[in-house]
N, C-alpha and C positions, 0 to 999 in steps of 0.2 A: 219744498218739497224733495223735488227732484235733485236739488244741489246736494240736500242731506245724504239721499241713497248713493249718489255717485261718489261723495265722500267715504262712505263706508266700504264701497267696492275698491276703492282707489286703497283703502286701508290693509282690506283683504288680500288683494292683488300683493301689496308691498310685502305684508305678512309671508305670503307664499314664496316670493324670490328671495327674501332673507333666508326663510327654511332650505331652499334650494341651493343657495350659495352655501350656507352652513353644511348641509349635506354633502357637497362638493368639496369641501374642506376636508372634512373628515376622511372621506374616500381617497383623496389626496395624502393625507397625513399617514393613514394606514398603509398605502402603497410606498411612502417614503420609510417608514419605519421598517417595513419586511425588507427593502432593498437594502438599509443599512445594516441590519442582521444578517441578511445574506452576505453581502459585500464582507462584513467582519467574519463570516464564517469561513468564505472562500480565503480571504487573506490569512487567516490563522492558520488554515491547512496548508496554505502554500509555503508561507514561511517556514513551518515545520517539515514540510516534504522535501524542500530544497536540498538537504544534506543527501538523502537516499537515492538522488538522481546522479550523484557523482562518487567516485571512489579513489581513495591514493593508491598509487602504486611507485614502485621503482624498479629499475633495470637490475637483473641478477644473473650473473652467470653461474651455471651448474655444471659440474663436471661429473658426466655419467659414468661413475667408475665401473669397470668390468668385475670387480670382485663384490659389488653390490648388487647386480643385477644380473642374471642368467639369460643369454640371449634365446634360450628354449622356453624359458619361463619368467617374462619379463612383468606380468602383473604381481608376481611375488617379490619384486626387487625393493630393497630400502631406499624408497624415494624420499621419504621424509628426512632421512639421514643424511641424504646427498644435499637437500634444501639448507639442513642445520649447519653442514660444513661449508656452504656457500656464504652464508650469512656471518658466520665466525670469522672468515676471513677478511671481511670489512671491518670488524672491530678485534683485532688481535690482542688487546690488553683485558679482555673479557675472559677470566681463566675459572672462577669459580663456578662452581655447578648452579648455584641459585642464579647467579646473573646471567649464565648461560641460556637457562630457563625464560628469564625475563625476555632476553635477546631474541631466542625462537618465537615467543609471543607476539612479536612484532608482525609478523607474518600470518597471512590467512592460510588455514589447511587446504586451500584450494591449490596453492602453488603446487605441492607435490604431487596432486592428481594432474593437472595441467602438464608436468614434466612425464608422468606416466603415460598420458595418452598420447603426447608427442613420440615417446619411445615406441610405444606399441604401433603407432602408424609408419614408423620408420626405424626399425630395428637396427640401421647402421649407424645409429648415432651414439650406440653403446661405445664407451671410451672417449667419446668427444665431449666439447662444451656445448651446453644449450643456453642461450641466452633469451629471456623473457621478461616481461614487466610482471613482476609479483605483486598481486594484491595485498596491502596492508591488512591486518586484522582491524575489526570493528572498533576495538578500544583506540588503536593507534589514530585511526582515521578520524573518529570523532574528536580526539585532542587537537590534532592539526586542524578540523574545521572548526575549534574552539567552543565545542559543545560540551566539555568537562569542565575547562575553566578558560578565563581569559589571560591571555599572557602579553605582558610588556617586555620590551627588548630595549636595552639600553646600550649603545655602542661606547666603548671605553674611549674618552676623549683626553684621559690623561694617563701617563704611565702607572701601572700597577706593581705596587712592590709584594715581592712574594718570598716568604721566608718559611722554612719548615720549623715547626716546633712540637718534637715527639712525632706522634701520628697525626697531629692536625697540622695547620698551616696558618699563619698570620698574613693578612691582606690589607693594604690600603691603597688610596687613590685620591689626589688632590681634587676636591670638588665633588666626590661622589659619597653620599651618605649610604653605608650600606645596611641592609634589613635583615632581621631573622628570616631564614628560609630563602633568600635569594640564592640564584645559581649564578657561579662565575665561570665562565668559559674561557679558558686559555688556548693555545695551539694545540696542546697536547693533552690537555687535562680537564676537569671539571670539579669544582668545589661548592660546598653547600654552607652558608653562613650560618654558624650556630650561637655567636655571641658578637655582641657590638661594644664598641667603646669610642670615646672621642679621637683616639689614636687610630683607629681602624676598626678591623672586625677579624674574629677567629673562625676559621671554616674547617670543616671534613671532609676529606676526598671521597669522591664518588668516583671519579677516574684518577688514579695518581698522576698529578704533573711530572714530567721530565724535568721542565726548566726549573730554576728558582732565580731568585734574585728580582731585577726589572723585566717587565714585559712591556714592551712600546705601546704607545698609545696606538688605537686603530687595530690592534694585535689581541684583543680580548673584548668580551662583552659579557653583559649579566641578563638574567631572566628572571621576572617577579611574576608569581602566580597569584591570582585573586583566591584560589582555594588551595588549602594545604593539600599534603600529599595523601593524608587520611580519608580524605572526603572525595577522592577521585581514582577512577579505576588504573590510570597511567601513573606511575612511579617517577620520582625525580630522575632516577637513573635512565629511564625508557624515554622521558622527556628529552635528556641530554642527547640520546644517540638521535632521536628523531630531528632535534634542531642540527645536528652535525650533518644528518642526511640531506636535510632543506638547505643548510648553506652551501653545501656541495652540488646543489642542483638535482639531486637525484628523485627527490619527491616529485612525483606529478599527479596533476588532477585529470581523471578521464570519465566519460560518460559510464555509467555503471550498467552495463548489459545482463549481469546476474539478475537484476531486478525482474526483467522481463524473459529471460531465458533458463532460469532456475527452477528447480520445485522448492518446497518448503525445506528449511533447514534449522538446527539449533544455533548455528553460527550465523549472527546478524548479516555477514558480509556476502555469505554465501545463498541468504534465502532470497527466493524470486517469487514470482506469481504466476508462472507458468502452469503449474499443476492446478491451482484454482481457477485459473482462466478456462483450461480444456474441462476441467470440471463442471464450470458453469455451462459452458456450452452444451456440453453431454445433457446436463440437467435441463436446461431450456429446450433443448430439443425435444427430450421424453415429455416435458410438460406441453409443448406446442401440439406434438403428435398425438396426445391424448386428450387434451383439454378442448382444442380447436372442434374436432369433429363431433365429438360429445355435445359441447356447449351449443353449436349451430344447430345439431340435429334436435336437440331438447326445444330450443327458441322456436325452431319451424313447427313443431309438433304442438306445442302449447299456443302459438300464435295463429297457426292457419288450420291445424286439422283435429285438435283436440275438442272434445265436445264440453260446453260450459256447464258444470256441475259441482257438487260439494268437493269431490274428489281432486279434479285439477285445481279448484280455488286453494285447498289444502297444500297442495304442490308448490303453487305460485308463494304462498305465505312464507313457506318452508325456505324456498330458494331465496327469497328476500331476507330471510333471518339468517341464513348460512352465510350472507355476503359481509354480516356485521360480525359473525363469531370470532373469538381471539383465534390467531395463527396457531399459536401453540396447541389448540384444542386438535387442529389436522394433523401435528406431528404425533400427538397420542394414538389418533386413530391410524394412521401410517404405521406405527410402532406396533399396535395391536393386530392390525390386518395383514400388512405386507410382510413384516418380518416374524413375527409370532405365528401367525396363522399359514401364510403362505409359503413362509421360509426363503424370501429372495435376500440376495447378497446383502449384508450389512454395510451401512456408509458406503454404497454405490451410487452412481448417479442414476440408476434406474429406479431405485426406491424413492429418492430425492425428487426425481420429476414426478413421479406418480403423486406423491404428497402434494407437491406444488400444483399438480392438476387439480386435486380435489379443493387446493385452496382458491384458484383462479376461476373455477366452474361457474360457480353463480355469478361473478362478474361478467363473464363472456355471455352466459344466458341473457342476462338481463340487458346488456349492451345490443346483443344480437335482436331480441325481441323490440327493444327501442327502434333499431335500423328498420326492422320490418314494418313497425307501425308507422316508420316516418314517411313510406312510399305511398303516393295517393291513393287511395281507393279506385279510383277512376280507371287506372292502368290494369288491374285485375279486373274490372268490370269490362273494359273493352275487350280483353282477350277473353274473357267468357262469352261476350257478346258475338265473336266471330267464330264461335265454336270449339274454343280450347277447353279441356277439362280443367278442372280445379288444381290437379298435380302439374299440368302443363304450365297453366297460368303462375302459379306460385314459383316454379323452378325456371322458366323460361322468362319471365317477366318481372316479377316481384324480387326473386333473389339477386340477380344481377344488379339492380338499382339499390339493394340494401348491402351489397358487399363492402363499400367504403367505411359505412359505420361499424360494419362488424370488424373488419380489420383495425380498425382504430380501436375499437372495443377490447380487442384481443391482444394487441401491442401494449396497450397501457395496462392490461392484466399481466402479461409477460413480464413487463417492466416491474411490476409490483412484486412479482414471484422471484425475480433476480435479486432483488435487495432483501427479501426475507432471510431471517436466520434462526428465529425460535423454533419452527417446527422442523427445521434440520437436525437442531441439536438433539430433537428426541430420537432420532433415528441413526445416530453415531457419526454423522459426518463432522463432529468436531474432533475427531482423533488427528493425530499427526500422521500425515500422509506425505511421505518425501519424494516418492516416485510419481511422474506425470501418468495419469490414467490413459489407457489405451482402448479400453472398451467400456461400455454404459455399465458393465458389470464389475469393473475394478473399483477397489476401494478409492474414493476423492473427497475432495472438498469443494467449497464455492466461494467466490470472493467475499461476501459477507462474514461468511464463518472466518476465513482466513484474518480479516480484519479484527474480529473479535479475539482470535488466537494471541495475534502478535499484540495485542494492546493488553493481554494478561502477562505478558512476559517482563521480567525485571530489567533487561539490558536497555541502556538508553538509546542504542541504535536502532532497536525495535520501534522505538517512537516516532521516529521520522518515517521508517517504512510503513508503519501504520497510516500516518497521514498521506503517503504517497498511494498507498492502497486504496483509500477513501475517495482521493481526486481520480483515479483511474475507474472506480465503479461508479462514480457521479458522471464521468465521461461516457461511460458506457450506458448509462440509464438516459443521459441527455441524448444519445445517438437514437435509442428505442423512441424517445418522446418526439424527436425531429423526424424519424420515420413515419410515426403516425400523423403528423402534422402533414408530412410530404402526400401521404396516401390520400388523406381526407380531402386536401387541395386539388388533387389530380383527379380523383374520379368523382368528386361531389358534383352534384346536380342541382340547380336552383328550379323550383317549381313557381 
């Protein structure tokens, strides 16, 4: 009989051990799957965001002509015209109005603004040349980064036969099979293949070449694009100009400071996060100054001073329910209360901060009550035993020991508020704000709303800027969480 009982116990023990191992494997599998998804998210965002951190530029010498700028009213000068004249000198063969417009579109509109700022800072530049790194437009930049189409470049390893055929040209090269749409670059011209045959190809002139006859090997090259001209924003002629500038070593890639120093803009290469970042700081400051004292005071009253009756029970139930209310409801409340009733400035950080304070207030109250409840009752009892009043025992003994938990809960609540978008959309913070806010009453936006705005724009360059903004927002949230962990470990007491 004892042997049978022992065998049954061993079976139950073995079964428990197998169940525990199975549970551990499931937990490990859950963590592994979560890590894979997280890694995929970060890698995907990182790959898409890389183009946003660099921009393409080229050196440009601009003559500040006295007849285009008045030294007594520099701000009204024709600086865009000066920039157009400067880049037109680099491509003297561009004569038609349509082609000149395409050439001007290679540069960002910020180039003229930069020249204007330099001349306003130093009026003695009037009549002189100003050399700067001219930022290219977003379309040109994305083309150079291969975001519009992939470009295959072939070097001419055999002589190119070039002969005029009316307005078109006949070309051939031994060992090179031309394809329709292929761009052939000669030292002075650019041709686009329109027809192919066994003897060679027929091409139209994008830039009419000066030479005819034979072009020596190594003096010509061809470009093939994976996408046709109709399916990308950069035309073949613009691609030729960009390739010329690249071959001349003029195109340079540099860190894109505008992403961090500029406000929002309709031009992707000029759009930045500075306005949204300052707006987020103002909004979170208002949220913190509003929610922290109210939340801690409410937690102290409910936990230490409020009588236990049906009214306080009702308050506690409603606080717990408010913590689970969808965030957009708080946006509707802020719209009705702060904008329609009190008449506070629309789209301002003040209103946004108050709305987010309502959102995180239940979280701060619950976390603060949990922190106060975690302090051993013996500490307050000891203070009361030596003659301290109830208020002194709470504020001098219990409260200091609960501060780590209160700070942790508050920071996590603020981090949640920093990532909210829905309630801010209801109070008008979705508006396009180009200026950087200087006060909490100025019109502003925040980082999550900026991400939403950029994600709705059709330009491809905004996609990379959206990913970059998401990464920056994640870094800010990570810093908030790291601060919460630091404060918890620094002030934590083990009983």
